[in-house]
N, C-alpha and C positions, 0 to 999 in steps of 0.2 A: 581545567580546560575552558569552561564557559565563562571564566572571568577574564580571559585574554582579550586584548583589543580587537582581535578578529571578529568577535561576536558582539561588540559594542553596538554596531549599527542595526542589530535585530532585537534590541531590548525595548521594554516598556510600551510606549504608544504604538510602535510599529507592529509588535506582536498582537496587540489588541485590534489594530486595523486589519491584519491578516485574518484573524479569527472572525471578525465581523463580515469581511468580504466572503469568506468561505460559507458562513451561515446564510448570508444574503443570496449567494449563488444557488445553494441548495433550496432555499425558500422559493426563489424564482421558479425553478423547475418543478418543485412540488406544488406550487400554486396554479400553474398553467391549466391542469385539468379542471380546476374549480371555476375557471373563467371561460371554459369552452374549448380549449385546445388540448386534445387527448381526453382520456376518461379513466376514472378509477373503477374497480370492481373487485369482487371476491376472487381470490385465487381458486383454481379448480378443485382443490381439496378442502376449501371452505374454512380454513383456520385463520386466514389473514387477508387483508386487501392489498392490492398493488395496482399497477397500470393494467387496464383491461386489455389483455392480449387477444381476446376473442372478437373485439370490435374491429371489423375489416374496413371501416370507412377511411376515406382519404385523409380526413382530419386526424384520425387516430394514428394512421400509418406515418404521417409526416411528423407527429409528435414522437413516436417511438424511434424513428430513424434519427431525429434530432437528439434525443436522449442518448442513443447509442454513440453518436458522434461527440457530443459535448460533455457527456457524463462518463464515458468509458474511453473512447479512442484518444481524444485530446489529453485528458488527464494522464492516461497511461504513457503517452509520448512525453509529457512533461515530467513524469516520474523518472523515465529513462534519462532524459536530458539533465535534470537536476541531480540525480544520483551520480551520473557520470562526472558532472562538474564538482560535486562534493568529493568524489573519490580522487580525482586528479589534483584538486586543491590540497587534500590531506596528504596525498602521495608526495607532492612537492614540498609541503611543510615538514613532514616527517624526515624526508631525505635531507633537507637543509639542516634540520636540527641535529641529525646524526652526524653529518659532515662537520658541523661546528663544534660538537662536543666529543673531544677525544676520549672522555671517560666512558662513553657508550661502547660496549663490546661489539665489534663487528667480526662475525665468524665467517670463515671462508665458505661460500656456497658450493664450491667444488667438492667439499667433503660432506655434502648432504645436510649441512646445518644452515638454517636461514639467518640472515642478519636481523637485527632488532627492527629496522625499518621495514624490511620485507615481511616480517611476522605481523606487524601492525597493519600493513597494507592488505595482507591476506585476510585478516580478521574482518576488516572493513568491507572488503570485496565479498566475502562470504555472507555478511549481514545484508548487504545490498541485494545480492543475488537471491537470498532467501525471501526478502520482502517482495521483490518483483515476482518471483515464482508463486508465492502465496496469493498475491493480487490476481495473477493470471488464473490460477486454479479456482479462486473464489468467483471471479466475475466472467470468465469466458463462457461457461455454460449458460449463464443468464443472458449474456449478449447474443449468443447463438440462438437462444430461444426467442429473443426479440426479433431477430432477423428472420428466422424461420416462420414465425407466426405472422409477421408483417407481409410476407410473400404467400400467405394463405396455405401454408403447409401444415399437415396434421402432426401433432407432437404428443407422445405418450404422457399421461398424467404423472408417471413416475419420474420422467425427465424434468417436468415442471417442479415437482417436489424437491428433487436433488438440487436443481439450479437455484431455487429460492433459499434452501437451507445453506448451501455453500455461500451465497452472496450475503446472507444475514449473519453468518458466523465470522466473516472476514474481519470485521472491526474488533471482535473479541479475541481472535487468534493473533492479530497483529502485535499486540503487546508482548505475547509470549515469544513470538518470532524474534523481536528485538532483544528481549531480555535474555533468552536462552542462547543468544549468539555470543554472550560475554562469559568467559570462563569464570571470572570472579563471582558473577551472579549464580552460575550453576553450582559452584562450590558452596556458596552460602545457602542455597536452596537445599542441597544435600545435608549440610550441617543442621539446618532447621528440622528437616524430616527425621534425621537420626536422633536429635534431642527430644522430639515429640514422641517417638516410638519408645524410647528408653524410660 
């Protein structure tokens, strides 16, 4: 699939550029508190440091609201837009491939059996939905925390702990969300576990 001409335009140097841009964007926002916009501090449970949510200054509030907008809201909107584009592109490509190949069995949906193209589209849509839901579960509490604290509301230390843990586990969980969405991967994983147990 990735050797097809469709993916030629995102190979080599362009991938490197996208990676550099992503790291530069992260570095820019992470560097701001070091030069005076926003502030870092220990999280309330004292195990790690993060943005100082307890600093109620206008300087810190403007930084937190900017982070909320540019690190969560805009990237989330981009995730939705790009996943929708990916889904519709794949839907169009798969449908065209099935229409052109008479050897692909098309089963009658009226009898409760999906066509090959529909099964592929459903798998892709499930994976996209899973990714978006995991992103929301991981980052929404942290975003809510930022907004609540910015408006000087008191928040339980347990909510702070849960929000931080969810946000920090998201990147580790993401790979499993993608991988477990594919039946071939799940079968291979089961086979490996069975082999190790025996």
